[in-house]
C-alpha positions, 0 to 999 in steps of 0.5 A: 460116440458123443464121449470122442466127439467132445474130446476132439472138441476139447482138444481142438478148443486148447489147439485154437489158440496157438494156431491163431498166433500162427497164422499172424504170427510175426506181428511185431519184431522178432529178438535174434539173441546171439551168444557172441560179441559184434565181428567176425564171421559167427555174428555175420551168419545173424545178420545174413539171417535177420536181414532175410528174415526181415523182409521175409516176414514183415517184422524187424528181425534184430540181432541182439549180442549177448556174449559171455559165460562161454554163450550161457549167458545169451542162452540163458536169455532165451531159455527163460524168455516168453515162449512165443516166437520172439526171441529166438536162438542164434545156437552154437555147438556149445548148447550140445557140448556144455551138456557133454561136459555135465557143466551146471547151466541154469537152465535144461537145455532140452526142456527150457530150449525148443530147437527150429532147425540146423543153420550153418556149419563152419568145418574143422580144418587139419593145417600144418606149417609149410615146413612140417615133415609132412604134406598129407594127413597119411604122411602126418600119422605115419611121421608120429609113429616114428616118434619118441614123444607125442607131436604138440597141436595147436588149438584155440583153445581148452576145450573148443571144439577144434580141441574136442577133433584133434584128441577124437582125431588121436584116438582114431588113428592111433597117434601120440598128440599133445595139445597146446591150447591159446587163448584164442585161434590168432594167437595160435596161428601166429605161433603156427606159423612162426613154426614154433608148433607144427600141427593146428587144429581149427574151424575154417575160418581164420585158418583157411585163409592162410592155407588159401593164401599158401602160408600154411598146408591143409591136410584135411578138411572135416568135412563131408564135401570139399569146400569152396573155400579150400577146394584142393584139400580132400575130405575126411573121407578122402584123406582115408579117414574114419566117416566118424571124424566129420565135425564141424562147429554147428550152429541152428536156431532155437527158441524157449521150452514151450513154443507152440509148434506151429510158429516152431514150423513156420521160423523153421520154414522161413529159415530153409526158405532163405538157405535156399535163397541162392543170392543169402546161401552165397553170402554164407558159402562166401563166409566159409559155412555148409548150410545145412537146414532141416526140420526142427526133428532133425536138429533135434536128433544132431544135438543129442548124436553131437552131446553123446558123440563128445561126452565119449571124446572127452571122458576117453581123453580125459579133457577138463572143462571149459573154465 
């Protein structure tokens, strides 16, 4: 009995410093690293979060843009930061897909990063030129099966999430598609609008705006529910496609590995409260995001599932790693 009591006491003493840190956390500004350049919906989503969290936590949350290296530069900064909760990452989908590709990274994404929570999803969208000889996904599939050559489709670039999803789509529905990668969504959108390529796999932004104003035809949004921006475009399930074709460019929040659990819990609670805040939620939804949230464990499970999902797609379709 005495030994058990001593062990409990030792455990309590070991835990005490992290509990004290969590109770006083934060007592100075938090650095919120965004692995993208300023501007655009992703950066804006981080700034919306920073504004809310600054008010909620009573300390400034400062967005620090660190683009480059396919998001690896910004991610490495957080992975190697002091694990005290004062440096956090807006973690993009490549946190999972870089591992799916088997890239040699300057950090271990499992050991050096600690999941805090899922934040938002930017759903994927399949659209086409209005003059295409199909108006629905079912018509696209039927038409593609009559063609003697693969049907070209555009994406923002090789190894992008829309590219991976396009390859998964063609495999799941059993049609032949030929990927044409561009240097970003804007260049791809120009060619699809010009009729040079009929089909386009992209994110809801920016392409959803071209669907909304009638310049493109939306075929399917790869989300569980219809999105407010495109209320007339069916979801994967509504279009008769397999549920595993739901897909998005997903964003979460991560801290350096080894960050004390009480501080992770404090950050998780703050982000979930922000997502539940009606005014903040509206700002994010108006940008085209789907709100997610949840526990750190939920986000950890999602990262593992996404990593395995895209690893299989990459292998099956023989997709080359991002340059």
